[in-house]
C-alpha positions as CSV (number, residue, x, y, z in Angstrom):
1,M,49.1,-4.1,19.4
2,F,45.3,-4.6,19.4
3,L,45.1,-5.8,23.1
4,P,44.1,-2.3,24.2
5,F,41.2,-2.4,21.6
6,F,40.1,-5.8,23.1
7,D,40.3,-4.4,26.6
8,N,38.3,-1.3,25.6
9,L,35.6,-3.4,24.1
10,R,35.2,-5.3,27.3
11,K,35.2,-2.2,29.4
12,N,32.4,-0.6,27.2
13,G,30.2,-3.7,27.7
14,V,30.8,-5.5,24.5
15,P,30.6,-9.2,25.4
16,V,33.6,-10.1,23.2
17,S,35.3,-13.4,23.8
18,L,38.9,-14.4,23.2
19,R,37.8,-16.7,20.3
20,E,36.3,-13.7,18.5
21,Y,39.4,-11.6,19.2
22,L,41.6,-14.3,17.6
23,S,39.2,-14.5,14.5
24,F,39.7,-10.8,14.1
25,L,43.6,-11.2,14.3
26,E,43.5,-14.0,11.7
27,G,41.6,-11.8,9.3
28,M,44.1,-8.9,9.8
29,S,47.0,-11.5,9.3
30,R,45.6,-12.7,6.0
31,G,45.5,-9.3,4.7
32,L,41.7,-8.9,4.4
33,V,42.1,-5.1,4.8
34,T,45.2,-3.2,4.0
35,Y,45.3,0.7,4.3
36,D,41.5,0.8,4.3
37,V,40.3,2.4,7.4
38,E,36.4,1.7,6.7
39,G,37.4,-2.0,5.9
40,F,39.3,-2.3,9.2
41,Y,36.2,-1.0,11.0
42,Y,33.9,-3.4,9.4
43,L,36.2,-6.3,9.8
44,A,36.5,-5.7,13.5
45,R,32.8,-5.2,13.9
46,T,31.9,-8.3,12.0
47,A,34.4,-10.4,14.1
48,M,33.5,-9.0,17.5
49,V,29.9,-8.0,17.6
50,K,27.3,-10.5,17.6
51,D,24.2,-8.6,18.5
52,E,23.3,-5.2,16.9
53,R,22.4,-3.7,20.2
54,N,26.2,-3.6,21.0
55,I,27.1,-1.8,17.8
56,D,26.9,1.6,19.4
57,K,29.1,0.3,22.4
58,F,31.6,-1.0,19.9
59,D,31.8,2.3,18.1
60,R,32.6,4.1,21.3
61,A,35.4,1.6,22.2
62,F,36.7,1.8,18.6
63,A,36.9,5.6,18.8
64,E,38.4,5.6,22.2
65,T,41.1,3.0,21.0
66,F,42.2,4.7,17.9
67,K,41.9,8.3,18.6
68,G,45.1,10.2,18.3
69,L,46.3,8.4,15.2
70,E,46.3,11.9,13.6
71,D,49.1,13.0,15.9
72,I,51.7,10.5,14.6
73,K,54.5,12.4,12.7
74,L,53.6,12.3,9.0
75,D,57.3,12.1,7.8
76,D,57.8,8.7,10.0
77,V,54.8,7.3,8.4
78,L,55.6,8.1,4.9
79,Q,59.1,6.6,5.3
80,A,57.7,3.4,6.7
81,V,54.8,2.7,4.4
82,N,53.3,3.7,1.2
83,I,50.2,5.6,2.2
84,P,47.3,5.8,-0.3
85,A,46.6,9.3,-1.7
86,D,43.1,9.4,-0.2
87,W,44.4,9.0,3.3
88,L,46.3,12.3,2.8
89,E,43.4,14.3,1.3
90,K,42.5,16.0,4.7
91,L,46.0,17.5,4.8
92,A,44.7,19.9,2.2
93,E,41.7,20.9,4.3
94,K,41.3,24.7,4.3
95,H,41.9,26.7,7.5
96,L,40.8,30.3,7.6
97,S,41.0,33.0,10.2
98,A,37.7,34.6,11.5
99,A,38.6,37.8,9.4
100,E,39.1,35.8,6.3
101,M,35.7,34.0,6.9
102,E,34.0,37.4,7.1
103,E,35.3,38.3,3.6
104,I,33.8,35.3,1.9
105,K,30.3,36.1,0.6
106,A,27.3,33.8,0.2
107,L,25.8,33.5,-3.2
108,G,22.5,35.0,-2.0
109,G,19.8,32.6,-1.2
110,F,18.7,28.9,-1.7
111,D,17.4,29.1,-5.0
112,K,20.6,30.9,-6.3
113,L,22.6,28.2,-4.7
114,M,20.7,25.3,-6.3
115,E,20.7,27.0,-9.7
116,T,24.5,27.6,-9.4
117,L,25.2,24.0,-8.5
118,K,23.3,22.8,-11.4
119,Q,25.4,24.9,-13.7
120,R,28.7,23.8,-12.1
121,L,27.8,20.0,-12.6
122,E,27.0,20.7,-16.3
123,E,30.3,22.7,-17.0
124,Q,33.0,21.0,-14.7
125,K,35.0,18.3,-16.3
126,G,37.6,17.3,-13.6
127,R,38.7,17.4,-10.0
128,H,39.5,20.9,-8.5
129,Q,41.3,22.1,-5.4
130,G,41.7,25.4,-3.6
131,G,39.4,27.7,-5.6
132,N,36.3,29.7,-5.1
133,K,34.2,28.6,-8.0
134,W,34.2,24.8,-9.0
135,I,33.2,21.9,-6.9
136,G,36.3,20.9,-5.3
137,T,38.3,20.7,-2.0
138,A,40.0,23.1,0.4
139,G,38.7,26.3,-1.1
140,T,35.9,28.9,-0.5
141,S,33.7,27.7,-3.2
142,P,30.1,27.0,-2.1
143,F,30.4,23.4,-3.3
144,G,32.8,20.8,-2.1
145,A,34.6,19.5,1.0
146,H,37.1,20.7,3.7
147,G,36.9,24.3,2.7
148,Y,34.7,27.2,4.1
149,N,31.8,29.2,2.7
150,P,28.9,30.8,4.7
151,E,26.2,28.9,2.7
152,G,27.1,26.0,0.7
153,V,26.5,22.3,-0.4
154,R,28.9,19.8,1.4
155,I,30.0,17.1,-1.1
156,G,32.3,14.3,-0.3
157,Q,33.1,15.1,3.4
158,E,32.4,12.8,6.3
159,K,31.3,15.2,8.8
160,S,30.7,19.0,9.3
161,N,33.7,21.3,10.3
162,H,31.8,24.7,10.4
163,Q,28.2,23.5,10.5
164,R,27.3,26.0,7.6
165,A,26.2,23.8,5.0
166,V,22.7,24.3,3.4
167,K,22.6,20.8,2.0
168,V,24.6,17.7,2.3
169,W,25.2,15.8,-0.9
170,D,26.4,12.5,0.6
171,K,24.3,10.1,2.6
172,R,25.5,9.5,6.0
173,E,25.1,6.9,8.8
174,F,23.7,7.8,12.1
175,K,23.8,5.8,15.4
176,N,20.6,4.7,17.3
177,L,20.3,5.8,20.7
178,D,21.1,3.2,23.4
179,D,18.1,3.0,25.5
180,T,19.9,0.8,28.1
181,V,22.5,3.4,29.0
182,E,23.0,3.7,32.7
183,L,21.6,7.0,33.7
184,G,23.8,9.6,35.1
185,T,21.1,10.9,37.5
186,R,17.9,9.5,38.7
187,N,16.5,13.0,38.6
188,I,15.6,12.8,35.0
189,K,13.1,10.1,35.9
190,V,11.8,12.3,38.7
191,A,11.2,15.2,36.2
192,L,9.5,12.7,33.7
193,K,7.1,11.5,36.2
194,R,5.4,14.9,36.2
195,L,3.8,13.6,33.0
196,R,2.4,10.5,34.5
197,R,-1.2,10.1,35.0
198,W,-2.5,7.2,36.8
199,A,-6.0,5.9,35.8
200,R,-8.0,3.5,37.9
201,D,-9.8,0.9,35.9
202,G,-12.6,-1.6,37.0
203,A,-13.3,-3.3,40.4
204,A,-10.9,-4.0,43.2
205,E,-9.1,-7.0,41.7
206,E,-5.4,-6.4,42.3
207,L,-3.8,-8.0,45.4
208,D,-2.7,-5.6,47.9
209,L,0.2,-7.5,49.3
210,D,1.4,-5.0,51.8
211,G,-2.1,-4.4,53.1
212,T,-2.8,-8.1,53.3
213,I,0.3,-8.7,55.5
214,R,-0.5,-5.8,57.6
215,S,-4.1,-6.7,58.2
216,T,-3.3,-10.3,58.8
217,A,-0.8,-9.4,61.4
218,E,-3.2,-7.2,63.1
219,Q,-6.2,-9.6,62.9
220,G,-4.3,-12.8,63.7
221,Y,-5.9,-14.5,60.7
222,L,-5.5,-14.4,56.9
223,D,-7.2,-11.2,55.8
224,V,-6.9,-10.7,52.1
225,K,-6.9,-7.1,50.8
226,T,-7.4,-6.0,47.2
227,R,-7.1,-2.6,45.5
228,P,-8.1,-1.1,42.2
229,E,-5.5,-2.0,39.6
230,R,-3.2,0.9,38.7
231,R,-2.5,1.5,35.0
232,N,-0.1,4.0,33.5
233,A,-2.6,5.7,31.1
234,V,-0.2,8.4,29.7
235,K,0.8,7.8,26.0
236,V,4.0,9.4,24.7
237,L,5.2,9.8,21.1
238,L,8.9,10.8,20.9
239,F,10.7,12.3,17.9
240,L,14.5,12.3,18.3
241,D,16.8,14.4,16.1
242,A,19.9,12.2,15.0
243,G,23.3,12.9,13.6
244,G,25.0,16.1,12.5
245,S,25.0,18.7,15.0
246,M,23.2,16.5,17.5
247,D,26.4,14.2,17.9
248,P,27.8,16.2,20.9
249,H,24.6,15.8,22.7
250,V,24.3,12.0,22.3
251,K,25.0,11.2,25.9
252,V,22.4,13.4,27.4
253,V,19.8,12.5,25.0
254,E,20.4,8.7,25.6
255,E,19.9,9.3,29.3
256,L,16.5,11.0,28.6
257,F,15.7,8.3,26.2
258,S,16.4,5.5,28.6
259,A,14.5,7.4,31.3
260,A,11.4,7.7,29.0
261,R,11.5,4.1,28.2
262,A,11.6,3.1,31.9
263,E,8.9,5.6,32.9
264,F,6.2,5.2,30.2
265,K,4.5,1.9,29.5
266,H,3.1,3.3,26.2
267,L,6.0,4.9,24.4
268,E,6.5,5.2,20.7
269,Y,9.5,6.8,19.1
270,Y,10.9,7.9,15.8
271,Y,14.1,9.5,14.4
272,F,14.4,12.5,12.1
273,H,17.2,14.7,11.0
274,N,17.1,18.5,11.8
275,C,13.6,18.9,10.9
276,L,10.4,16.9,10.5
277,Y,9.6,16.0,6.8
278,E,7.6,13.4,4.9
279,G,9.5,10.3,6.4
280,V,10.7,9.2,9.8
281,W,12.5,6.0,10.8
282,R,13.1,3.6,13.7
283,D,16.6,2.4,12.8
284,N,19.2,5.0,11.8
285,R,21.1,2.3,9.9
286,R,18.1,1.8,7.6
287,R,16.9,5.3,7.4
288,W,17.1,5.5,3.6
289,D,15.4,2.2,2.9
290,A,12.9,1.7,5.8
291,Q,11.2,5.0,6.4
292,T,7.7,5.3,7.8
293,P,5.7,8.0,6.0
294,T,4.9,10.8,8.4
295,W,1.3,10.8,7.1
296,E,1.1,7.4,8.5
297,V,2.3,8.4,11.9
298,L,0.0,11.3,12.1
299,R,-3.0,8.8,11.2
300,T,-1.9,6.0,13.7
301,Y,-1.4,7.9,17.0
302,G,-4.5,9.8,18.1
303,S,-4.6,13.2,19.7
304,D,-4.4,11.6,23.3
305,Y,-0.6,11.1,22.8
306,K,1.7,13.5,24.4
307,C,4.3,14.5,21.7
308,I,7.9,15.4,22.5
309,F,10.4,16.6,20.0
310,V,14.1,16.4,21.1
311,G,16.7,18.3,18.9
312,D,19.0,21.2,18.9
313,A,16.9,23.0,16.2
314,S,20.2,24.2,14.6
315,M,20.1,24.2,10.9
316,S,19.9,26.3,7.8
317,P,16.6,28.4,7.9
318,Y,15.9,27.0,4.4
319,E,15.4,23.6,5.9
320,I,12.5,24.8,7.8
321,A,10.9,27.5,5.4
322,Y,11.5,26.1,1.9
323,P,10.4,23.1,-0.3
324,G,13.7,21.5,-1.3
325,G,15.5,23.1,1.5
326,A,16.2,19.8,3.5
327,N,19.7,19.0,4.3
328,E,20.1,15.7,2.6
329,H,17.1,15.2,0.2
330,W,14.7,17.1,-1.8
331,N,11.4,17.7,0.2
332,A,8.2,18.5,-1.6
333,E,6.9,20.6,1.4
334,A,8.6,22.8,3.8
335,G,9.6,21.5,7.2
336,Q,7.4,24.3,8.8
337,V,4.4,22.5,7.2
338,W,5.1,19.1,8.9
339,L,5.8,20.6,12.2
340,E,2.6,22.6,12.1
341,R,0.6,19.3,11.2
342,A,2.2,17.6,14.2
343,R,1.3,20.3,16.5
344,E,-2.3,20.2,15.2
345,Q,-2.4,16.3,15.6
346,W,-1.0,16.2,19.1
347,P,-2.1,19.4,21.0
348,H,0.0,18.4,24.0
349,H,3.5,18.9,22.8
350,V,6.9,20.4,23.7
351,W,10.3,20.7,22.0
352,I,13.3,19.9,24.3
353,N,16.5,21.5,23.3
354,P,20.0,20.3,24.4
355,V,21.5,23.7,23.5
356,P,21.9,26.0,26.5
357,E,19.0,28.5,26.6
358,K,21.4,31.4,26.8
359,Y,22.5,30.7,23.1
360,W,19.1,30.3,21.6
361,S,18.8,33.9,20.6
362,Y,22.0,33.6,18.4
363,T,20.6,30.9,16.1
364,Q,18.0,31.9,13.4
365,S,16.6,28.4,13.1
366,I,16.0,28.0,16.8
367,K,14.1,31.3,17.0
368,M,12.0,30.0,14.0
369,I,11.1,26.6,15.6
370,R,10.3,28.4,18.9
371,E,7.9,30.6,17.0
372,I,6.3,27.6,15.2
373,F,5.9,25.9,18.6
374,E,4.5,29.2,20.2
375,D,7.4,29.1,22.6
376,R,6.9,25.6,23.9
377,M,10.7,24.9,23.8
378,V,12.5,24.0,26.9
379,P,16.2,23.4,27.6
380,M,17.5,19.8,28.2
381,T,18.1,20.5,31.9
382,L,16.3,19.1,34.9
383,Q,14.5,22.3,35.4
384,G,13.7,22.6,31.8
385,I,12.3,19.0,31.4
386,E,10.2,19.7,34.5
387,R,8.9,22.8,33.0
388,G,8.1,20.9,29.8
389,M,6.2,18.1,31.6
390,K,4.1,20.6,33.5
391,E,3.3,22.3,30.2
392,M,2.1,19.1,28.5
393,A,0.1,17.9,31.4
394,R,-2.2,20.9,31.3
């Protein structure tokens, strides 16, 4: 039954062998994981992925193979096996019409939301489901999972359904971007080339092979030609928004990332989530225990770097404007403060947004980021990237 999984791994470029596949089957036959989706995932990944660079390819194959499991008839499954309760929790997920959503009111501001959450934690003694006050599931309370509220704190839910949460209580894992992904179009590279500035250093000391061949053929004797060595002098600092609302844009951002790695000899990159704060990271799997202080980045890379932010800028306005407003941690300074420091340190900067430009005016946070960047935001289209490169090359 797992042969399609093995086939999809190979199709997605994971170099898995038959021996590794048999090891995975042996683990399953010995009952290492039973009714444990997360355990099943990690068993398969441990057995069949030997290089961390292939983890993202494995995840794609895993999702492609096992999608649609939710369509299996529940009655048939319940009659066949004893399903653990936590597998059925999502059945209680709250579904509301647009009119019903309009009737639900927010508490009235970030400070009020945090104060109320503190009170709920002190008062609540047990699990709750379906209400509008306590921390629970499938209700309209501002606190919990699988429900709906225009401004709330998401607790105990793997991913966003409505993208309305002001803060996320749980830590989540985000995937690194694969910088070796095959580009869908070479035109992204062409657009990025507008940022390249070639600088000539020193005397004529690089062999001009084409010129030497041409001159030798013309003269009838070996005529060695040299030329000034060409060095790509441009330096690029890339900040990449990862996870959450950026998940639908992974493919196009990976293409941009791959093109940037190929085009720029001097490229440094860091990940952030939603907005820039006091810490950034190189590896999304270690974003909680291996962060680089943003102050260190500001001091390390000089003002000669071209700074590119890539993100959808779609978040709660509190994440930009308020201390403590960050989605997943408590930030001492507002995101706007850190963005302004970045702009001051790297005068040549631009924000590339994968959200189509025609929708920008409908999202408050996008308008706020555009204002902070003094309208130096461009869409992630070939024309937009070209426009951004022209802006930074000034």
